[in-house]
Residue frames as a rotation matrix with the C-alpha (Angstrom) as fourth column:
MET 1
-0.117 0.206 0.972 7.51
-0.485 0.842 -0.237 24.63
-0.867 -0.499 0.002 11.10
LYS 2
-0.609 -0.070 -0.790 7.78
-0.752 0.367 0.548 21.91
0.252 0.928 -0.276 8.51
TRP 3
0.195 0.804 0.562 5.07
-0.835 0.437 -0.335 19.31
-0.515 -0.404 0.757 8.19
HIS 4
-0.870 -0.362 -0.334 5.17
-0.480 0.777 0.408 15.64
0.111 0.516 -0.850 7.34
ARG 5
0.082 0.983 0.166 2.05
-0.970 0.116 -0.213 13.68
-0.229 -0.143 0.963 6.49
ARG 6
-0.939 -0.343 0.029 1.37
-0.335 0.929 0.157 9.99
-0.081 0.137 -0.987 6.50
LEU 7
0.001 0.972 -0.236 -1.66
-0.976 0.052 0.209 8.08
0.216 0.231 0.949 5.18
LEU 8
-0.693 -0.305 0.654 -2.58
-0.593 0.756 -0.276 4.83
-0.410 -0.579 -0.705 6.86
SER 9
-0.902 0.306 -0.305 -4.34
0.023 0.739 0.673 1.64
0.431 0.600 -0.674 5.83
SER 10
-0.618 0.703 -0.351 -7.14
0.642 0.193 -0.742 2.44
-0.454 -0.684 -0.570 8.28
GLY 11
0.145 0.663 0.734 -8.38
0.912 -0.377 0.160 5.20
0.383 0.647 -0.660 5.97
CYS 12
0.828 0.115 -0.549 -6.98
0.415 -0.785 0.461 8.00
-0.378 -0.609 -0.697 8.15
ALA 13
0.348 -0.753 0.558 -4.54
0.440 -0.395 -0.807 10.69
0.828 0.526 0.194 7.12
LEU 14
0.626 -0.202 -0.753 -2.17
0.743 -0.138 0.655 11.64
-0.236 -0.970 0.063 9.93
LEU 15
0.614 -0.418 0.670 -0.44
0.081 -0.810 -0.580 15.02
0.785 0.410 -0.464 10.09
TRP 16
0.553 -0.532 -0.642 2.78
0.820 0.213 0.530 15.22
-0.145 -0.820 0.554 12.06
GLY 17
0.958 -0.246 0.146 4.95
-0.215 -0.956 -0.199 18.26
0.188 0.159 -0.969 12.81
LEU 18
0.419 -0.899 -0.130 8.73
0.899 0.391 0.195 18.26
-0.124 -0.199 0.972 12.43
SER 19
0.979 -0.051 -0.196 10.63
-0.046 -0.998 0.030 21.45
-0.197 -0.020 -0.980 13.17
VAL 20
0.472 -0.873 0.119 14.05
0.389 0.085 -0.917 22.47
0.791 0.480 0.380 11.91
GLN 21
-0.263 -0.521 0.812 14.60
-0.563 -0.601 -0.568 24.20
0.784 -0.606 -0.135 15.27
ALA 22
-0.676 -0.083 -0.732 14.92
0.379 0.813 -0.442 22.09
0.632 -0.576 -0.518 18.37
ALA 23
-0.957 0.285 -0.054 13.01
-0.103 -0.507 -0.856 24.64
-0.272 -0.813 0.515 20.45
GLU 24
-0.316 0.884 -0.343 9.94
-0.946 -0.322 0.042 24.19
-0.073 0.338 0.938 18.24
ALA 25
-0.688 -0.023 -0.725 10.02
-0.333 0.898 0.287 20.41
0.645 0.439 -0.626 18.07
PRO 26
0.363 0.861 0.356 6.91
-0.827 0.122 0.550 18.68
0.430 -0.494 0.756 19.45
ALA 27
0.020 -0.297 0.955 7.18
-0.753 0.624 0.210 15.73
-0.658 -0.723 -0.211 21.77
GLU 28
-0.846 -0.426 -0.320 8.31
-0.531 0.618 0.580 12.58
-0.049 0.661 -0.749 20.04
GLY 29
-0.855 0.519 -0.005 5.36
0.502 0.830 0.243 10.72
0.130 0.206 -0.970 18.53
ALA 30
-0.546 0.687 -0.480 2.94
0.029 -0.557 -0.830 13.59
-0.837 -0.467 0.284 19.15
ARG 31
-0.442 0.503 0.743 -0.07
0.897 0.266 0.354 13.39
-0.020 0.823 -0.568 16.84
LEU 32
-0.916 -0.002 -0.401 -1.12
0.046 -0.994 -0.100 16.85
-0.398 -0.110 0.911 15.65
VAL 33
-0.205 0.864 -0.459 -4.00
-0.909 -0.342 -0.239 16.30
-0.364 0.368 0.856 13.23
VAL 34
-0.746 0.081 0.660 -6.00
0.230 0.963 0.141 13.27
-0.625 0.257 -0.737 12.17
GLN 35
-0.374 0.622 -0.688 -7.96
-0.876 -0.481 0.041 13.58
-0.305 0.618 0.724 8.93
ILE 36
-0.500 0.304 0.811 -10.44
0.185 0.952 -0.244 10.78
-0.846 0.028 -0.532 8.33
GLY 37
-0.386 0.315 -0.867 -11.38
-0.839 -0.510 0.189 10.70
-0.383 0.800 0.461 4.68
HIS 38
-0.492 0.155 -0.857 -11.60
-0.522 0.735 0.433 7.16
0.696 0.660 -0.281 3.31
LEU 39
0.414 0.752 0.513 -14.17
-0.896 0.240 0.373 4.83
0.157 -0.614 0.774 4.88
GLU 40
0.974 -0.164 0.158 -11.93
0.132 0.972 0.193 1.80
-0.185 -0.167 0.968 4.36
ALA 41
0.298 -0.955 0.005 -8.25
0.527 0.169 0.833 0.99
-0.796 -0.245 0.553 3.82
ILE 42
0.666 -0.253 -0.702 -6.04
-0.615 -0.719 -0.324 3.23
-0.423 0.647 -0.634 1.69
ASN 43
0.749 -0.319 0.581 -4.23
0.441 0.894 -0.078 1.20
-0.494 0.314 0.810 -0.98
THR 44
0.047 -0.677 0.735 -2.31
0.983 -0.101 -0.155 3.77
0.179 0.729 0.660 -3.01
LEU 45
0.617 0.047 -0.786 -0.84
0.375 -0.896 0.240 7.26
-0.692 -0.443 -0.570 -2.76
ALA 46
0.070 -0.621 0.781 0.73
0.959 -0.175 -0.224 9.77
0.276 0.764 0.583 -5.15
VAL 47
0.067 -0.161 -0.985 2.28
0.514 -0.840 0.172 13.20
-0.855 -0.518 0.026 -4.57
ALA 48
0.930 0.326 0.171 1.75
0.321 -0.488 -0.812 15.95
-0.181 0.810 -0.558 -7.15
PRO 49
0.270 -0.888 0.372 4.86
0.836 0.024 -0.549 17.13
0.478 0.459 0.749 -9.03
ASP 50
-0.043 -0.269 0.962 4.66
-0.093 -0.958 -0.271 20.54
0.995 -0.101 0.016 -7.33
GLY 51
-0.768 -0.332 -0.548 4.18
0.417 0.390 -0.821 18.95
0.486 -0.859 -0.161 -3.90
LYS 52
-0.775 0.474 0.419 0.97
-0.583 -0.792 -0.183 20.87
0.244 -0.386 0.889 -3.21
THR 53
0.304 0.931 0.199 -1.51
-0.952 0.293 0.084 18.00
0.020 -0.215 0.976 -3.26
ILE 54
-0.851 -0.419 0.316 -1.64
-0.441 0.898 0.004 14.28
-0.285 -0.136 -0.949 -2.51
ALA 55
0.057 0.868 -0.494 -4.00
-0.906 0.253 0.340 11.77
0.420 0.428 0.800 -4.10
THR 56
-0.764 -0.230 0.603 -5.10
-0.511 0.787 -0.347 8.56
-0.395 -0.573 -0.718 -2.41
GLY 57
-0.132 0.739 -0.660 -7.23
-0.738 0.371 0.564 5.60
0.662 0.562 0.496 -3.47
GLY 58
-0.671 -0.137 0.729 -8.94
-0.710 0.400 -0.579 3.09
-0.212 -0.906 -0.366 -1.23
ASP 59
-0.946 0.319 0.064 -11.11
0.322 0.945 0.053 0.07
-0.044 0.070 -0.997 -0.69
ASP 60
-0.242 0.898 -0.368 -14.14
0.300 -0.291 -0.908 2.39
-0.923 -0.330 -0.199 -0.48
HIS 61
0.125 0.234 0.964 -13.90
0.963 0.206 -0.174 2.76
-0.239 0.950 -0.199 -4.30
SER 62
0.959 0.281 -0.040 -13.01
0.269 -0.946 -0.178 6.46
-0.088 0.160 -0.983 -4.06
VAL 63
-0.116 -0.955 0.274 -10.08
0.880 -0.226 -0.417 8.69
0.460 0.193 0.867 -4.95
LYS 64
0.828 0.366 -0.425 -9.40
0.539 -0.727 0.425 11.66
-0.154 -0.581 -0.799 -2.70
ILE 65
0.062 -0.783 0.619 -7.21
0.562 -0.485 -0.670 14.72
0.825 0.389 0.410 -3.19
TRP 66
0.624 0.040 -0.780 -5.63
0.767 -0.223 0.602 16.37
-0.150 -0.974 -0.170 -0.17
SER 67
0.781 -0.430 0.454 -3.85
-0.266 -0.885 -0.381 19.68
0.565 0.176 -0.806 0.44
PHE 68
0.205 -0.786 -0.584 -0.29
0.699 0.535 -0.474 19.05
0.685 -0.311 0.659 1.54
SER 69
-0.581 -0.481 0.656 0.01
-0.012 -0.802 -0.598 22.45
0.814 -0.355 0.460 3.24
SER 70
-0.232 0.590 0.773 -3.08
-0.918 -0.395 0.026 22.07
0.321 -0.704 0.634 5.45
GLY 71
-0.977 -0.129 0.168 -3.63
-0.175 0.938 -0.299 18.33
-0.119 -0.321 -0.939 5.44
ARG 72
-0.246 0.969 0.032 -7.27
-0.447 -0.084 -0.891 18.89
-0.860 -0.234 0.453 4.53
GLU 73
-0.395 0.249 0.884 -9.30
0.711 0.693 0.122 16.87
-0.582 0.677 -0.451 2.06
LEU 74
-0.799 0.040 -0.600 -10.02
-0.318 -0.875 0.365 18.98
-0.511 0.482 0.712 -1.04
ARG 75
0.054 0.842 -0.536 -12.32
-0.997 0.012 -0.081 16.73
-0.061 0.539 0.840 -3.05
THR 76
-0.238 -0.005 0.971 -13.50
-0.170 0.985 -0.037 13.19
-0.956 -0.174 -0.235 -3.67
LEU 77
-0.471 0.042 -0.881 -13.43
-0.882 0.000 0.472 11.61
0.020 0.999 0.037 -7.12
ALA 78
-0.185 0.531 0.827 -16.25
-0.333 0.758 -0.561 9.08
-0.925 -0.379 0.037 -7.36
GLY 79
0.287 0.316 -0.905 -16.74
-0.955 0.017 -0.297 6.69
-0.078 0.949 0.306 -10.25
HIS 80
-0.663 -0.575 -0.479 -14.94
-0.587 0.797 -0.143 3.43
0.464 0.186 -0.866 -9.54
GLN 81
0.536 0.841 -0.076 -16.95
-0.668 0.477 0.572 0.31
0.517 -0.256 0.817 -8.71
GLY 82
0.633 -0.398 -0.664 -13.95
0.486 0.872 -0.060 -1.62
0.603 -0.285 0.745 -7.43
LYS 83
0.710 -0.469 -0.525 -11.21
0.464 -0.248 0.850 -1.09
-0.529 -0.847 0.041 -4.88
VAL 84
0.912 -0.409 -0.015 -8.90
-0.307 -0.659 -0.687 1.65
0.271 0.631 -0.727 -6.16
SER 85
0.786 -0.617 0.044 -5.43
0.523 0.701 0.485 0.14
-0.330 -0.358 0.873 -6.45
GLY 86
-0.284 -0.937 0.202 -3.37
0.926 -0.213 0.312 2.78
-0.249 0.276 0.928 -8.28
VAL 87
0.885 0.442 -0.145 -3.20
0.384 -0.870 -0.309 6.57
-0.263 0.218 -0.940 -8.73
ALA 88
-0.223 -0.972 0.078 -0.63
0.883 -0.167 0.439 8.72
-0.414 0.167 0.895 -10.52
TYR 89
0.436 0.276 -0.857 -0.32
0.029 -0.956 -0.293 12.39
-0.900 0.103 -0.424 -11.47
SER 90
0.835 -0.195 0.515 0.47
0.520 -0.030 -0.854 13.59
0.182 0.980 0.076 -14.97
SER 91
-0.110 -0.994 0.028 3.88
0.949 -0.113 -0.295 15.19
0.296 -0.005 0.955 -15.53
ASP 92
-0.608 -0.091 0.789 2.43
0.098 -0.994 -0.039 18.70
0.788 0.054 0.613 -15.18
GLY 93
-0.951 0.173 -0.258 0.17
0.278 0.102 -0.955 17.79
-0.139 -0.980 -0.145 -12.25
THR 94
-0.661 0.734 -0.157 -3.05
-0.749 -0.659 0.071 18.91
-0.052 0.164 0.985 -13.95
GLN 95
0.295 0.765 -0.573 -4.45
-0.734 0.565 0.376 15.41
0.612 0.310 0.728 -14.39
LEU 96
-0.395 -0.316 0.862 -4.69
-0.809 0.564 -0.164 12.27
-0.434 -0.763 -0.479 -12.31
VAL 97
-0.136 0.328 -0.935 -5.08
-0.641 0.690 0.335 8.69
0.755 0.645 0.116 -13.51
SER 98
-0.316 0.087 0.945 -6.62
-0.861 0.393 -0.324 5.94
-0.399 -0.916 -0.049 -11.41
VAL 99
-0.338 0.202 -0.919 -7.24
-0.487 0.798 0.355 2.20
0.805 0.568 -0.172 -11.75
SER 100
0.102 0.422 0.901 -9.05
-0.973 0.232 0.001 -0.41
-0.209 -0.876 0.434 -9.70
GLN 101
-0.789 -0.370 0.491 -9.20
-0.354 0.926 0.129 -4.16
-0.502 -0.072 -0.862 -9.23
GLU 102
0.138 0.894 0.426 -12.48
0.293 0.374 -0.880 -4.19
-0.946 0.246 -0.210 -11.18
TRP 103
-0.714 -0.573 0.403 -11.71
0.519 -0.047 0.853 -4.32
-0.470 0.818 0.331 -14.93
HIS 104
0.129 0.849 0.513 -15.14
0.983 -0.178 0.047 -2.90
0.131 0.498 -0.857 -15.81
ASP 105
0.543 0.057 -0.838 -13.98
0.450 -0.862 0.233 0.41
-0.709 -0.504 -0.493 -14.29
GLY 106
0.695 -0.402 0.596 -11.37
0.555 -0.225 -0.801 0.95
0.456 0.887 0.067 -16.98
VAL 107
-0.402 -0.843 -0.356 -8.58
0.915 -0.387 -0.116 3.49
-0.040 -0.373 0.927 -16.58
LYS 108
0.661 0.750 0.025 -9.93
0.747 -0.661 0.070 6.85
0.069 -0.027 -0.997 -15.42
ILE 109
-0.549 -0.800 0.244 -8.30
0.781 -0.594 -0.193 10.23
0.299 0.085 0.950 -16.09
TRP 110
0.469 0.732 -0.494 -9.43
0.878 -0.449 0.168 13.16
-0.099 -0.513 -0.853 -13.92
ASP 111
0.122 -0.360 0.925 -8.94
0.201 -0.904 -0.378 16.92
0.972 0.233 -0.038 -13.96
VAL 112
-0.459 -0.404 -0.791 -7.23
0.804 0.190 -0.564 17.68
0.378 -0.895 0.237 -10.64
ALA 113
-0.985 -0.006 0.172 -8.52
-0.048 -0.951 -0.307 21.26
0.166 -0.311 0.936 -10.29
THR 114
-0.376 0.925 0.053 -12.19
-0.871 -0.372 0.321 20.43
0.317 0.075 0.946 -10.81
GLY 115
-0.535 0.152 0.831 -12.49
-0.409 0.814 -0.413 16.71
-0.739 -0.560 -0.374 -10.12
TYR 116
0.427 0.720 -0.547 -14.09
-0.813 0.041 -0.581 16.27
-0.396 0.693 0.603 -13.55
LEU 117
0.104 -0.322 0.941 -13.77
0.195 0.935 0.298 12.80
-0.975 0.152 0.160 -15.12
ALA 118
-0.047 -0.222 -0.974 -12.11
-0.752 -0.634 0.181 13.68
-0.658 0.741 -0.137 -18.42
ARG 119
0.017 -0.055 -0.998 -11.74
-0.879 0.475 -0.041 10.22
0.476 0.878 -0.041 -19.93
THR 120
0.323 0.038 0.946 -12.24
-0.584 0.794 0.168 6.51
-0.745 -0.607 0.279 -19.31
ILE 121
-0.307 -0.512 -0.803 -10.10
-0.928 0.348 0.132 4.00
0.212 0.785 -0.582 -21.20
THR 122
0.752 0.659 0.012 -11.64
-0.654 0.744 0.137 0.56
0.081 -0.111 0.991 -21.68
LEU 123
-0.291 -0.837 0.464 -9.63
-0.852 0.447 0.272 -2.39
-0.435 -0.316 -0.843 -20.39
PRO 124
-0.470 0.094 -0.878 -9.48
-0.498 0.793 0.351 -5.87
0.729 0.602 -0.326 -21.91
GLU 125
0.605 0.793 -0.070 -11.74
-0.422 0.395 0.816 -8.37
0.675 -0.464 0.574 -20.15
TYR 126
0.928 -0.109 -0.356 -10.57
0.343 0.619 0.707 -9.58
0.143 -0.778 0.611 -16.75
SER 127
-0.012 -0.961 0.277 -7.61
0.586 -0.232 -0.777 -7.19
0.810 0.153 0.566 -16.73
SER 128
0.892 0.272 -0.362 -7.74
0.447 -0.402 0.799 -6.13
0.072 -0.874 -0.480 -13.11
CYS 129
0.250 -0.811 0.529 -5.14
0.167 -0.502 -0.848 -3.43
0.954 0.301 0.010 -12.47
TYR 130
0.653 -0.105 -0.750 -2.95
0.754 0.184 0.631 -2.99
0.072 -0.977 0.199 -9.42
ALA 131
-0.102 -0.720 -0.686 -0.63
0.531 -0.623 0.575 -0.12
-0.841 -0.306 0.446 -10.40
VAL 132
0.713 0.342 0.612 -0.53
0.701 -0.374 -0.608 2.83
0.021 0.862 -0.506 -12.80
ALA 133
-0.288 -0.813 -0.506 1.97
0.605 -0.564 0.562 5.40
-0.742 -0.145 0.654 -14.09
PHE 134
0.797 0.567 0.208 1.53
0.559 -0.562 -0.610 8.62
-0.229 0.602 -0.765 -16.10
HIS 135
-0.212 -0.860 -0.463 4.13
0.364 -0.510 0.780 10.48
-0.907 -0.003 0.421 -18.18
GLY 136
-0.885 -0.129 -0.448 3.48
-0.303 -0.572 0.763 12.97
-0.354 0.810 0.467 -20.96
MET 137
-0.090 0.867 -0.489 0.94
-0.990 -0.026 0.137 11.40
0.106 0.497 0.861 -23.31
HIS 138
-0.319 -0.093 -0.943 1.51
-0.242 0.970 -0.014 7.87
0.916 0.224 -0.332 -22.05
VAL 139
0.219 0.409 0.886 -0.33
-0.975 0.110 0.191 5.93
-0.020 -0.906 0.423 -19.36
ALA 140
-0.466 -0.401 -0.789 0.90
-0.386 0.894 -0.226 2.52
0.796 0.199 -0.571 -18.20
ALA 141
0.360 0.633 0.686 -1.06
-0.926 0.151 0.347 0.07
0.116 -0.760 0.640 -16.05
GLY 142
-0.804 -0.593 -0.039 0.16
-0.568 0.786 -0.245 -3.04
0.176 -0.175 -0.969 -14.30
CYS 143
0.206 0.978 0.001 -2.54
-0.975 0.206 0.078 -5.66
0.076 -0.017 0.997 -14.83
LEU 144
0.342 0.005 0.940 -3.10
-0.381 0.915 0.134 -9.39
-0.859 -0.404 0.315 -14.52
LYS 145
0.818 0.056 0.572 -2.47
0.442 0.574 -0.689 -9.80
-0.367 0.817 0.445 -18.26
GLY 146
-0.037 -0.912 0.408 0.74
0.986 -0.101 -0.137 -7.78
0.166 0.397 0.903 -18.42
ILE 147
-0.409 -0.158 -0.899 1.71
0.367 -0.930 -0.004 -4.13
-0.836 -0.332 0.438 -18.60
LEU 148
0.282 0.577 0.767 -0.56
0.958 -0.130 -0.255 -2.06
-0.047 0.807 -0.589 -20.84
ILE 149
-0.560 -0.498 -0.663 0.72
0.411 -0.861 0.299 1.24
-0.720 -0.105 0.686 -22.28
TRP 150
0.436 0.770 0.466 -1.61
0.861 -0.206 -0.465 3.70
-0.262 0.604 -0.753 -23.99
ASN 151
-0.839 -0.523 0.149 -0.70
0.543 -0.785 0.300 6.69
-0.040 0.332 0.942 -26.13
LEU 152
-0.148 0.851 -0.504 -3.32
0.588 -0.334 -0.736 9.30
-0.795 -0.406 -0.451 -25.25
ALA 153
-0.548 -0.122 -0.827 -2.67
-0.433 -0.804 0.406 11.16
-0.715 0.581 0.388 -28.49
ASP 154
-0.580 0.393 -0.714 -4.54
-0.672 0.266 0.692 8.50
0.462 0.880 0.110 -30.48
ASN 155
0.287 0.790 0.542 -7.14
-0.933 0.358 -0.027 5.79
-0.215 -0.498 0.840 -29.98
SER 156
-0.038 -0.394 -0.918 -4.90
-0.623 0.728 -0.286 2.86
0.782 0.561 -0.273 -30.86
ALA 157
0.829 0.293 -0.476 -4.88
0.091 0.769 0.633 -0.38
0.551 -0.568 0.611 -28.91
PRO 158
0.744 -0.564 0.358 -2.49
-0.619 -0.381 0.687 -0.47
-0.251 -0.732 -0.633 -25.96
GLN 159
0.005 -0.839 -0.544 1.01
-0.609 0.429 -0.667 -1.81
0.793 0.334 -0.509 -26.22
VAL 160
0.919 0.346 0.190 1.28
-0.367 0.572 0.733 -4.98
0.145 -0.744 0.653 -24.11
LEU 161
-0.114 -0.993 -0.002 4.47
-0.810 0.094 -0.579 -5.96
0.576 -0.064 -0.815 -22.29
HIS 162
0.884 0.404 -0.237 4.72
-0.241 0.825 0.511 -9.57
0.402 -0.394 0.827 -21.11
GLY 163
-0.174 -0.974 -0.147 7.27
-0.299 0.194 -0.934 -10.94
0.938 -0.118 -0.325 -18.65
HIS 164
-0.608 0.004 0.794 5.94
-0.793 -0.026 -0.608 -10.94
0.018 -1.000 0.018 -15.09
GLN 165
-0.613 0.449 -0.650 4.25
0.257 0.891 0.373 -14.05
0.747 0.061 -0.662 -13.75
GLY 166
-0.122 0.653 -0.748 1.14
0.992 0.110 -0.066 -12.92
0.040 -0.749 -0.661 -11.91
VAL 167
0.787 0.593 -0.170 0.11
0.611 -0.787 0.087 -9.55
-0.082 -0.172 -0.982 -10.51
ILE 168
-0.311 -0.802 0.510 2.12
0.730 -0.546 -0.412 -6.45
0.609 0.244 0.755 -11.46
SER 169
0.465 0.577 -0.672 1.85
0.882 -0.233 0.411 -4.34
0.080 -0.783 -0.617 -8.35
ALA 170
0.347 -0.400 -0.848 4.28
0.229 -0.841 0.490 -1.47
-0.910 -0.364 -0.200 -9.01
ILE 171
0.241 -0.234 0.942 5.19
0.970 0.038 -0.239 0.57
0.020 0.971 0.236 -12.07
ARG 172
0.504 -0.137 -0.853 7.03
0.194 -0.944 0.267 3.82
-0.841 -0.300 -0.449 -12.81
PHE 173
0.849 -0.252 0.465 8.29
0.429 -0.187 -0.884 5.74
0.310 0.949 -0.051 -15.87
SER 174
-0.221 -0.943 -0.249 11.79
0.967 -0.245 0.071 7.15
-0.128 -0.225 0.966 -16.00
ALA 175
-0.147 0.128 -0.981 12.10
0.312 -0.935 -0.169 10.94
-0.939 -0.331 0.097 -15.87
ASP 176
-0.720 -0.175 -0.672 12.35
-0.515 -0.513 0.686 11.17
-0.465 0.840 0.279 -19.67
GLY 177
0.271 0.961 0.059 9.54
-0.723 0.244 -0.646 8.68
-0.635 0.133 0.761 -20.24
LYS 178
0.087 -0.313 -0.946 11.71
-0.920 0.340 -0.197 6.38
0.383 0.887 -0.258 -22.36
LYS 179
-0.740 -0.372 -0.561 12.06
-0.125 0.895 -0.429 3.60
0.661 -0.247 -0.708 -19.79
LEU 180
0.389 0.866 0.315 9.74
-0.681 0.040 0.731 1.81
0.620 -0.499 0.605 -17.44
VAL 181
-0.835 -0.549 -0.044 10.40
-0.366 0.613 -0.700 -0.14
0.412 -0.568 -0.712 -14.24
SER 182
0.273 0.961 -0.031 7.92
-0.679 0.215 0.702 -2.63
0.682 -0.171 0.711 -12.83
GLY 183
-0.836 -0.463 0.293 7.65
-0.531 0.553 -0.642 -4.92
0.135 -0.693 -0.708 -9.85
GLY 184
0.031 0.915 -0.401 5.32
-0.674 0.316 0.668 -7.81
0.738 0.250 0.627 -9.12
TRP 185
0.597 0.318 0.737 4.20
-0.776 0.462 0.429 -10.64
-0.204 -0.828 0.522 -6.93
ASP 186
0.908 -0.343 -0.243 6.67
0.192 0.853 -0.485 -12.87
0.373 0.393 0.840 -8.75
LYS 187
0.721 -0.596 -0.354 9.36
0.348 -0.130 0.928 -11.15
-0.599 -0.792 0.113 -6.63
THR 188
-0.184 -0.802 0.569 11.09
0.963 -0.031 0.267 -9.61
-0.197 0.597 0.778 -9.67
VAL 189
0.312 0.138 -0.940 11.82
-0.060 -0.984 -0.165 -6.06
-0.948 0.108 -0.299 -10.82
ARG 190
0.066 -0.234 0.970 11.90
0.915 0.403 0.035 -5.65
-0.399 0.885 0.240 -14.60
LEU 191
-0.292 -0.264 -0.919 13.18
-0.101 -0.947 0.305 -2.86
-0.951 0.182 0.250 -16.84
TRP 192
0.250 0.515 0.820 11.55
0.808 0.356 -0.470 -2.00
-0.534 0.780 -0.327 -20.16
ASP 193
-0.917 -0.374 -0.136 12.19
0.201 -0.730 0.653 0.13
-0.344 0.572 0.745 -23.22
VAL 194
-0.163 0.955 -0.246 8.92
-0.025 -0.253 -0.967 1.98
-0.986 -0.151 0.065 -23.86
ALA 195
-0.090 0.113 -0.989 9.38
-0.901 -0.432 0.032 2.56
-0.424 0.895 0.141 -27.60
SER 196
-0.558 -0.233 -0.797 10.10
-0.665 0.700 0.261 -1.08
0.497 0.675 -0.545 -28.49
GLY 197
0.571 0.782 0.250 8.33
-0.758 0.386 0.525 -2.80
0.314 -0.489 0.813 -25.60
ASN 198
0.270 -0.565 -0.780 11.40
0.063 0.818 -0.571 -4.95
0.961 0.105 0.256 -25.03
GLN 199
0.994 -0.067 -0.083 12.47
0.087 0.057 0.995 -6.05
-0.062 -0.996 0.062 -21.57
THR 200
0.493 -0.859 0.141 15.99
-0.308 -0.324 -0.894 -4.73
0.814 0.397 -0.424 -20.97
GLY 201
-0.637 -0.753 0.166 16.69
-0.439 0.178 -0.881 -6.13
0.633 -0.634 -0.444 -17.52
GLU 202
0.543 0.772 -0.329 15.47
-0.101 0.449 0.888 -8.29
0.833 -0.449 0.322 -14.65
LEU 203
-0.569 -0.646 0.509 16.35
-0.593 -0.106 -0.798 -8.20
0.570 -0.756 -0.323 -10.95
SER 204
0.341 0.733 -0.589 15.32
-0.157 0.662 0.733 -11.05
0.927 -0.157 0.341 -8.69
GLY 205
-0.560 -0.688 -0.462 17.05
0.350 0.309 -0.884 -10.50
0.751 -0.657 0.068 -5.35
GLN 206
-0.248 0.510 0.824 14.12
-0.639 -0.725 0.257 -8.95
0.729 -0.462 0.505 -3.46
GLY 207
-0.962 -0.180 -0.203 13.03
-0.001 0.750 -0.661 -12.15
0.272 -0.636 -0.722 -1.71
GLY 208
-0.510 0.847 -0.153 9.37
0.502 0.148 -0.852 -11.16
-0.699 -0.511 -0.500 -1.47
GLU 209
0.224 0.695 0.683 6.45
0.974 -0.172 -0.145 -9.65
0.017 0.698 -0.716 -3.33
ILE 210
-0.815 -0.576 -0.060 7.16
0.568 -0.816 0.104 -6.11
-0.109 0.051 0.993 -4.59
TYR 211
0.184 0.966 -0.179 4.66
0.947 -0.223 -0.230 -3.35
-0.262 -0.128 -0.957 -3.94
SER 212
0.887 0.105 -0.449 6.52
0.056 -0.991 -0.122 -0.15
-0.458 0.083 -0.885 -4.81
VAL 213
0.022 -0.905 0.425 9.21
0.988 0.084 0.128 1.08
-0.152 0.417 0.896 -7.20
ASP 214
0.953 0.219 -0.209 10.55
0.195 -0.972 -0.128 4.61
-0.231 0.081 -0.970 -7.52
HIS 215
0.336 -0.880 0.335 13.58
0.718 0.010 -0.696 6.30
0.609 0.474 0.636 -9.02
TYR 216
0.732 -0.157 -0.663 15.95
0.497 -0.543 0.677 8.28
-0.466 -0.825 -0.320 -6.82
CYS 217
-0.328 -0.833 -0.446 18.42
0.054 -0.488 0.871 9.33
-0.943 0.262 0.205 -9.53
PRO 218
0.642 0.762 -0.088 16.54
-0.034 -0.086 -0.996 10.56
-0.766 0.642 -0.029 -12.64
VAL 219
0.199 -0.616 -0.762 19.72
-0.900 -0.422 0.106 11.02
-0.387 0.665 -0.639 -14.71
ASP 220
-0.652 -0.516 -0.556 20.70
-0.701 0.690 0.181 7.35
0.289 0.508 -0.811 -14.98
PHE 221
0.251 0.926 -0.283 17.42
-0.689 0.376 0.619 5.83
0.679 0.039 0.733 -13.74
LYS 222
-0.853 -0.390 -0.346 18.62
0.019 0.640 -0.768 4.34
0.521 -0.662 -0.539 -10.49
PHE 223
0.039 0.969 0.242 15.65
-0.583 -0.175 0.793 3.19
0.812 -0.172 0.558 -8.44
ILE 224
-0.844 -0.179 0.505 14.51
-0.530 0.424 -0.735 1.58
-0.083 -0.888 -0.453 -5.24
SER 225
-0.191 0.805 -0.562 11.97
-0.316 0.491 0.811 -1.21
0.929 0.332 0.161 -4.71
LEU 226
-0.662 0.089 0.745 9.96
-0.741 0.072 -0.667 -2.30
-0.113 -0.993 0.018 -1.68
């Protein structure tokens, strides 16, 4: 039996069963397990690189880590004072980064295995964040004042990428970490060169606010936006 899980805005995690054999298939729409973890709406979700855990963030100011194999909640990461708006795993899956709509929270980096808060990066004033990405030693956050990129290897000020008008609600590194794609409430998708900070492209055919971007072809960085 193969399992598929879905996390809803109500704060519930739903577990559904899908079988590769017709004889094992449950009735269409059958609900198998409901895991209630968050007390309020879930805003963001990330899947670990190895597919073993899922992280979610919600309006209840918490981050939760779930087992993908069982659908059970493993631990809660508490520390945010605002609504958690973005979570992302590190490339090796050992760490998790989270941001909220409250700039005082900063950018938080957690140890996935223990739930220990390893580091908090201070944000500029009034830089509420709505999306975050993690690759290698770089963390990028989509904020009200632009895209901020930190190099975790030093304590230098973040690189700031300007271009979007308004909230940046989606962000993702390319597989090699050299490029970045972002989407925002200005209905545009923008491409960036991480090393130089230069915008290398802009797409404006979405027709509505963009809430998610992801790459489906890592080799040449083809991506989808929603």
